[in-house]
C-alpha positions as CSV (number, residue, x, y, z in Angstrom):
1,M,-0.1,0.0,0.0
2,R,1.4,3.9,-0.7
3,S,1.8,5.9,1.8
4,I,0.5,8.9,2.2
5,W,2.4,10.6,4.9
6,N,6.0,10.0,6.2
7,G,7.0,11.2,10.2
8,A,7.5,9.4,13.1
9,I,5.3,8.5,16.7
10,S,6.5,10.6,19.6
11,F,6.4,8.4,22.4
12,G,7.6,10.2,25.5
13,L,11.5,10.1,24.3
14,V,11.2,7.6,22.1
15,S,10.9,8.0,18.1
16,I,9.4,5.8,16.3
17,P,9.8,6.4,12.3
18,I,6.4,5.3,10.1
19,K,4.5,5.6,6.9
20,L,1.0,6.9,6.9
21,V,-1.6,4.7,5.1
22,N,-5.0,4.6,4.4
23,A,-6.5,2.0,6.2
24,T,-10.2,2.4,3.8
25,E,-11.1,2.7,0.4
26,S,-14.3,3.6,-1.7
27,H,-16.2,1.6,-4.0
28,A,-18.7,3.6,-5.1
29,I,-19.3,4.7,-9.0
30,S,-18.5,7.9,-9.5
31,F,-20.0,9.5,-13.1
32,R,-18.8,11.9,-15.4
33,Q,-20.4,15.2,-16.2
34,I,-21.8,14.9,-19.9
35,H,-23.4,17.0,-22.5
36,T,-26.9,15.2,-22.4
37,E,-27.5,16.3,-26.8
38,D,-23.9,14.4,-27.6
39,N,-22.4,12.7,-24.2
40,G,-19.8,15.0,-24.6
41,R,-17.2,15.3,-21.5
42,I,-18.1,18.8,-19.3
43,R,-14.7,19.7,-18.2
44,Y,-13.7,22.8,-15.8
45,R,-10.5,24.6,-16.8
46,K,-8.9,26.6,-14.3
47,V,-8.3,29.9,-15.7
48,C,-6.6,33.1,-14.2
49,E,-8.8,35.9,-14.2
50,L,-6.3,38.2,-14.3
51,D,-5.2,37.3,-17.6
52,E,-8.2,35.0,-18.4
53,R,-6.1,32.4,-19.4
54,E,-5.9,28.9,-18.6
55,V,-3.1,27.9,-16.3
56,G,-1.3,24.3,-15.8
57,Q,-1.1,22.6,-12.2
58,S,2.6,23.6,-12.0
59,E,1.7,27.5,-12.0
60,I,-0.9,26.6,-9.2
61,G,0.0,27.5,-5.6
62,K,-2.0,28.6,-2.3
63,G,-2.8,31.7,-0.9
64,Y,-4.8,33.0,2.0
65,E,-7.9,35.3,1.2
66,D,-7.5,38.3,4.0
67,A,-10.8,40.1,5.1
68,D,-10.3,43.0,2.7
69,G,-9.8,40.4,-0.2
70,T,-6.1,41.0,-0.7
71,I,-4.5,37.3,-1.5
72,I,-1.5,36.3,0.6
73,P,0.4,33.6,-0.6
74,I,1.5,30.8,1.2
75,T,4.3,28.3,-0.2
76,D,4.7,24.7,0.7
77,E,8.3,25.6,2.1
78,D,5.9,28.3,4.8
79,L,4.1,24.8,5.1
80,S,7.2,22.8,6.6
81,H,8.4,25.2,8.7
82,L,5.8,25.9,10.6
83,P,6.2,26.3,14.4
84,I,4.4,23.6,15.7
85,P,6.3,20.0,16.7
86,T,3.6,17.9,15.0
87,A,4.6,18.8,11.4
88,R,6.4,15.4,11.3
89,T,5.7,13.9,14.2
90,I,2.5,12.3,15.7
91,D,2.8,13.6,19.1
92,I,1.4,11.3,21.7
93,V,-0.3,13.2,24.4
94,A,-2.3,10.8,26.7
95,F,-3.8,7.4,27.6
96,V,-7.4,6.7,27.6
97,P,-9.8,4.2,28.1
98,A,-11.6,3.8,25.2
99,E,-15.0,4.4,26.0
100,R,-14.1,8.5,26.5
101,I,-14.0,8.7,23.0
102,D,-17.0,10.0,21.5
103,P,-18.0,8.0,18.5
104,L,-18.9,11.5,16.5
105,Q,-15.4,13.0,16.5
106,M,-14.5,10.0,14.6
107,G,-13.0,10.4,10.9
108,A,-10.7,9.0,8.6
109,A,-8.5,5.7,9.3
110,Y,-5.1,5.0,8.9
111,Y,-2.5,2.0,9.3
112,L,0.9,2.9,11.3
113,A,3.5,1.1,9.1
114,A,6.8,0.9,10.9
115,G,9.8,2.9,8.9
116,G,12.4,0.5,8.2
117,A,14.0,-2.6,10.6
118,P,15.2,-0.1,12.9
119,A,11.2,0.9,14.3
120,A,10.7,-2.8,14.3
121,K,11.0,-2.6,18.4
122,P,9.5,0.4,19.5
123,Y,6.4,-0.4,17.2
124,T,6.0,-3.3,19.0
125,L,6.8,-2.3,22.6
126,L,4.0,0.5,21.8
127,R,1.7,-2.1,20.2
128,E,1.9,-4.6,23.5
129,A,1.8,-1.6,25.8
130,L,-1.6,-0.7,24.8
131,K,-2.9,-4.0,24.2
132,R,-1.9,-4.6,28.2
133,S,-3.3,-1.2,29.3
134,N,-6.8,-1.5,27.3
135,K,-6.3,2.1,25.8
136,V,-6.0,3.9,23.3
137,A,-3.2,7.3,22.6
138,I,-4.9,10.6,22.2
139,A,-2.1,12.3,19.6
140,K,-1.2,15.5,17.9
141,Y,-0.2,15.1,14.2
142,A,0.0,17.7,11.1
143,L,-2.1,16.4,7.5
144,R,-2.8,18.7,4.8
145,G,-1.9,21.8,6.2
146,R,-3.5,21.4,9.4
147,E,-3.2,19.9,12.8
148,R,-5.4,17.1,13.8
149,L,-6.3,15.1,16.5
150,G,-5.9,11.6,16.2
151,M,-6.6,8.2,18.6
152,L,-3.7,5.2,18.1
153,R,-5.6,1.8,18.8
154,V,-4.2,-2.0,18.2
155,V,-6.1,-3.7,14.8
156,G,-4.6,-7.3,14.9
157,E,-0.9,-6.8,14.6
158,A,-0.6,-3.2,13.3
159,I,-1.1,0.2,15.0
160,A,-4.2,2.2,13.2
161,M,-5.1,5.5,13.6
162,H,-8.7,7.4,13.5
163,G,-8.8,10.9,12.5
164,L,-10.8,12.8,15.6
165,L,-12.3,15.9,15.5
166,W,-12.0,18.6,17.7
167,P,-14.0,18.8,20.8
168,D,-15.6,22.0,19.5
169,E,-16.4,21.1,16.1
170,V,-19.1,18.6,17.4
171,R,-21.6,20.4,17.2
172,A,-24.5,20.1,20.5
173,P,-27.6,17.9,19.9
174,E,-29.8,21.2,20.4
175,G,-33.4,20.9,18.5
176,V,-33.0,17.5,17.2
177,A,-34.9,15.6,19.9
178,P,-38.8,16.0,19.6
179,G,-40.1,18.8,21.5
180,T,-43.2,17.3,22.9
181,D,-43.7,14.8,26.3
182,V,-43.9,11.1,25.5
183,T,-45.2,8.6,27.6
184,I,-43.4,5.2,26.7
185,R,-45.3,2.5,28.3
186,D,-43.6,-0.5,29.8
187,K,-45.8,-2.7,27.4
188,E,-44.3,-0.9,24.1
189,L,-41.0,-1.5,25.4
190,D,-41.9,-4.8,25.6
191,L,-42.3,-5.3,22.0
192,A,-39.7,-3.3,21.3
193,D,-37.1,-5.4,23.5
194,A,-39.0,-9.0,21.4
195,L,-38.0,-7.3,18.4
196,M,-35.0,-6.6,18.9
197,D,-33.7,-10.0,20.3
198,T,-36.0,-11.3,17.2
199,L,-33.9,-9.9,14.8
200,G,-30.6,-10.5,16.6
201,E,-27.2,-9.8,15.2
202,V,-25.4,-10.2,12.4
203,D,-21.9,-10.6,11.1
204,L,-20.7,-7.4,9.6
205,D,-18.9,-9.4,6.7
206,D,-22.0,-10.4,5.4
207,L,-23.2,-7.1,5.0
208,H,-22.7,-5.4,1.4
209,D,-23.6,-2.1,-0.6
210,E,-26.8,-3.3,-2.5
211,Y,-27.5,-0.1,-3.9
212,R,-24.0,0.0,-6.2
213,E,-24.6,-3.8,-7.0
214,A,-28.0,-2.6,-8.3
215,L,-26.3,0.6,-9.9
216,E,-23.7,-1.9,-11.8
217,E,-26.8,-4.1,-13.3
218,V,-28.5,-0.9,-14.7
219,I,-24.6,-0.2,-16.2
220,A,-24.3,-3.3,-17.7
221,A,-27.6,-3.9,-19.1
222,K,-27.8,-0.4,-20.8
223,A,-23.9,-0.9,-21.9
224,S,-25.2,-4.2,-24.0
225,G,-28.4,-2.3,-25.2
226,E,-31.1,-4.1,-22.7
227,A,-33.6,-2.9,-21.0
228,P,-32.4,-1.7,-17.2
229,P,-33.9,-4.2,-14.4
230,E,-37.4,-2.9,-13.1
231,S,-37.3,-1.6,-9.5
232,P,-39.0,-3.6,-6.9
233,A,-42.5,-1.9,-5.7
234,P,-42.2,0.4,-2.9
235,A,-43.1,-1.0,0.6
236,A,-45.4,-0.4,2.1
237,G,-45.4,3.3,4.1
238,G,-47.8,5.6,5.9
239,K,-48.3,7.2,9.2
240,V,-48.4,5.0,11.9
241,L,-51.4,5.4,13.8
242,D,-50.9,2.1,16.6
243,L,-47.5,1.6,17.4
244,M,-48.4,-1.5,19.5
245,A,-49.7,-3.1,16.2
246,A,-46.9,-1.8,14.3
247,L,-44.5,-3.2,16.5
248,E,-46.4,-6.4,16.4
249,N,-46.9,-7.0,13.3
250,S,-42.7,-5.8,12.8
251,V,-41.9,-8.9,15.2
252,R,-44.5,-11.3,13.2
253,A,-42.7,-10.2,10.2
254,A,-38.9,-10.4,11.6
255,R,-40.1,-14.3,13.1
256,E,-41.4,-15.2,9.7
257,S,-38.1,-13.8,7.8
258,R,-35.9,-15.5,10.1
259,T,-38.3,-19.2,10.1
260,G,-37.9,-18.8,5.6
261,S,-34.1,-18.6,6.4
262,G,-33.5,-21.8,8.6
263,E,-33.5,-19.7,11.2
264,S,-36.5,-21.0,13.4
265,R,-37.1,-20.2,16.6
266,T,-39.7,-21.7,19.1
267,G,-42.4,-20.0,17.7
268,S,-45.3,-21.1,19.8
269,G,-43.8,-19.5,22.9
270,E,-43.0,-16.4,21.2
271,E,-46.9,-16.1,19.6
272,A,-47.8,-16.9,23.5
273,E,-45.5,-14.1,24.3
274,V,-47.5,-11.3,21.7
275,R,-50.9,-12.3,22.4
276,Q,-50.1,-12.0,26.6
277,L,-48.9,-8.1,25.6
278,R,-52.2,-7.4,23.6
279,R,-54.3,-8.9,26.0
280,S,-52.6,-6.4,28.6
281,R,-53.3,-3.6,26.1
282,T,-57.2,-3.8,27.1
283,A,-56.2,-3.6,31.1
284,P,-58.1,0.0,32.0
285,K,-54.7,1.0,34.3
286,E,-51.4,-0.9,35.0
287,T,-52.0,-1.6,38.6
288,G,-55.8,-3.5,38.0
289,G,-54.0,-5.4,35.2
290,K,-51.6,-7.1,38.1
291,K,-53.9,-7.3,40.3
292,S,-55.9,-9.1,38.7
293,T,-53.5,-11.1,37.4
294,A,-52.2,-12.0,41.0
295,T,-55.6,-13.1,42.0
296,S,-56.3,-15.1,38.9
297,A,-52.5,-16.8,39.7
298,R,-54.1,-17.4,43.4
299,K,-57.4,-18.7,42.7
300,T,-55.4,-21.1,39.9
301,T,-52.9,-22.0,42.7
302,A,-55.2,-22.6,45.3
303,A,-57.6,-24.9,42.5
304,K,-54.3,-26.9,42.2
305,K,-54.0,-27.5,45.9
306,A,-57.6,-27.8,46.8
307,A,-57.8,-30.8,43.6
308,P,-55.7,-33.0,44.6
309,A,-57.3,-33.0,48.4
310,R,-60.6,-33.8,46.5
311,K,-59.4,-36.6,45.0
312,S,-58.4,-37.9,47.9
313,T,-61.4,-37.5,49.8
314,S,-63.5,-38.7,47.7
315,R,-60.9,-41.8,46.8
316,A,-61.0,-42.0,50.6
317,K,-65.1,-42.1,50.6
318,E,-65.0,-44.8,47.3
319,E,-62.7,-47.1,50.4
320,T,-64.6,-46.7,52.9
321,G,-67.8,-47.8,50.7
322,K,-66.2,-50.3,49.5
323,T,-65.0,-51.6,53.2
324,T,-68.5,-51.3,54.3
325,A,-70.2,-53.0,51.5
326,A,-67.6,-56.0,51.9
327,K,-68.4,-56.1,55.8
328,G,-72.3,-56.0,55.4
329,A,-71.6,-58.8,52.8
330,G,-69.7,-61.0,55.1
331,E,-72.3,-60.9,58.0
332,R,-75.3,-61.8,55.5
333,S,-72.8,-64.6,54.5
334,A,-71.7,-65.7,57.8
335,S,-75.8,-65.1,58.7
336,A,-76.9,-67.1,56.0
337,K,-74.4,-69.6,56.7
338,S,-75.2,-69.7,60.3
339,A,-79.0,-69.9,59.5
340,T,-78.6,-72.5,56.7
341,A,-76.3,-74.6,59.4
342,K,-79.4,-74.1,62.1
343,G,-82.0,-75.8,59.8
344,T,-79.9,-78.7,58.8
345,G,-79.1,-79.3,62.5
346,T,-82.4,-79.1,63.3
347,R,-83.8,-80.9,60.2
348,T,-81.2,-84.0,61.2
349,T,-82.5,-83.8,64.7
350,G,-85.8,-84.4,64.2
351,A,-85.1,-87.0,61.1
352,K,-83.5,-89.0,64.2
353,S,-86.2,-88.6,66.7
354,A,-88.8,-90.1,64.3
355,A,-86.0,-93.3,63.6
356,A,-85.7,-93.3,66.9
357,K,-89.9,-93.5,68.1
358,K,-90.4,-96.1,64.9
359,A,-87.4,-98.5,66.3
360,T,-88.8,-98.3,69.7
361,P,-91.7,-100.5,69.3
362,K,-90.4,-102.8,66.7
363,K,-88.1,-103.7,69.6
364,A,-90.6,-104.0,72.2
365,A,-92.3,-106.5,69.7
366,S,-89.5,-108.4,69.2
367,R,-89.0,-108.7,73.0
368,K,-92.7,-110.0,73.4
369,R,-92.1,-112.9,70.5
370,S,-88.7,-113.9,72.2
371,A,-90.9,-114.5,75.7
């Protein structure tokens, strides 16, 4: 990669020769201005307004226009002898936690490449010190005619520098936030949280510039004489009249999208959660809804506790009934047996008495004959 600036990092009494390299690149498609009648290029010519002739790049320099319109020429030599220590030096002034840096201040990103073999050890020392401290270095440096503020941090095994805006260059967000008082309910926040959880995280490497890809398709189609592809139907828009309904529809659409892409979740539980949130919207007051919910929960718990008791009581009654019936059946059986036995005994005694009566006359007659 081509360096755009050569200098050194000043780290206390340590000086580290470095080269500044752009860390980012633009893939945007650029257009030329043309004459619509014949597609001729429109070019800007640099013309001196005093002698009204076009001048080349080698004849162009820098100048400062004073308040009265006077032009004060400034040469590259003047800029190279600016009375500041950061003309060719990235001067580290402090080390702070990364959280102290407001993202609004961050600008262009650069890689700092070690300037030769002698710079390898101090470069590595600074990199490892930044790693171990979990801090970033705040530095001043001069680039393109002005002194700038920068932040040094470790990226992989290299040191990167982000250009920072000066604190007074960041505007305060006055008049940006809504000027009216708005009340956000917990149920709306719950749905917003559900939508955030459904969308989940994303691997930034999977994101790409769809606008540039579509533009390339249009250019390729026109270059081959074909009609450019048609744009898709615009998404349904309009005013959001019911924020809760919009959030619910957004959660449902996001879940359907996840399901269609093979990232299905436990939809039944999530749909039940949305339905519960929707039902809770109809509660007249937050407190009343909570009380009724708690009351129903207590009733449900009491019913669950009472159910086994009723079952046990009914079972005990059934067992008691069965035992009583068994006892009654046993007693009736014993009575029947006793009666049967008594009847049988009576009939047997009567029979024996009758037989004895019949046998007595016979024995008496036999005794008379024998006499």
